[in-house]
C-alpha positions as CSV (number, residue, x, y, z in Angstrom):
1,X,0.0,0.0,0.1
2,X,1.5,3.3,-1.0
3,X,0.2,7.0,-1.2
4,X,-1.5,7.9,-4.4
5,X,1.1,10.6,-5.2
6,X,3.7,7.7,-5.6
7,X,1.5,5.8,-7.9
8,X,2.5,5.5,-11.6
9,X,1.0,7.6,-14.3
10,X,-1.8,6.1,-16.3
11,X,-2.0,3.0,-14.2
12,X,-5.5,2.3,-12.7
13,X,-5.3,1.9,-8.9
14,X,-7.5,0.5,-6.4
15,X,-8.3,2.7,-3.4
16,X,-7.4,0.7,-0.2
17,X,-7.7,3.3,2.6
18,X,-8.3,7.1,3.0
19,X,-6.8,8.8,5.9
20,X,-7.1,12.3,7.4
21,X,-9.7,13.9,9.6
22,X,-13.3,13.2,9.1
23,X,-13.9,16.3,7.2
24,X,-11.1,15.4,4.8
25,X,-12.5,11.9,4.3
26,X,-16.1,13.2,3.8
27,X,-14.7,15.8,1.2
28,X,-12.7,13.2,-0.7
29,X,-15.8,10.8,-0.6
30,X,-17.9,13.5,-2.2
31,X,-15.4,13.9,-5.0
32,X,-15.6,10.1,-5.5
33,X,-12.8,8.8,-3.7
34,X,-14.2,5.6,-2.1
35,X,-12.6,2.6,-0.7
36,X,-12.6,-0.1,-3.3
37,X,-13.2,2.4,-6.1
38,X,-10.5,3.0,-8.8
39,X,-8.4,6.0,-9.5
40,X,-5.8,6.9,-12.3
41,X,-3.2,9.6,-12.4
42,X,-3.6,11.6,-15.6
43,X,-0.9,14.2,-15.0
44,X,1.2,15.9,-12.2
45,X,1.6,19.6,-12.5
46,X,3.5,21.8,-9.9
47,X,2.4,19.9,-6.9
48,X,-1.2,19.3,-8.2
49,X,-2.3,15.9,-9.5
50,X,-4.9,15.4,-12.0
51,X,-6.7,12.2,-11.6
52,X,-9.5,10.1,-13.2
53,X,-12.2,8.9,-10.7
54,X,-15.5,7.7,-11.8
55,X,-15.3,9.0,-15.4
56,X,-14.3,12.5,-14.2
57,X,-11.1,14.3,-13.9
58,X,-10.3,16.1,-10.8
59,X,-7.4,18.1,-9.6
60,X,-6.2,17.6,-6.0
61,X,-3.1,18.8,-4.2
62,X,-0.2,16.7,-3.3
63,X,-1.2,16.8,0.4
64,X,-4.6,15.2,-0.3
65,X,-2.9,12.7,-2.7
66,X,-0.8,11.4,0.3
67,X,-4.0,10.6,2.2
68,X,-5.4,8.4,-0.3
69,X,-3.6,5.0,-0.1
70,X,-3.6,2.5,-3.1
């Protein structure tokens, strides 16, 4: 299990755990990041990461990506 920020580009990953406070977990869940769901890194730009989750592209910062374990 590694943080999403270290996953390979364009490789589909399964979300195994989401860390952080309850508020952070709820926010990530609202964006579509759920345990058992899949996520793919599309690109990384200046500390921000663009990911594909549930057929949507979302930009999250590196701090948030470190809380998502794949």
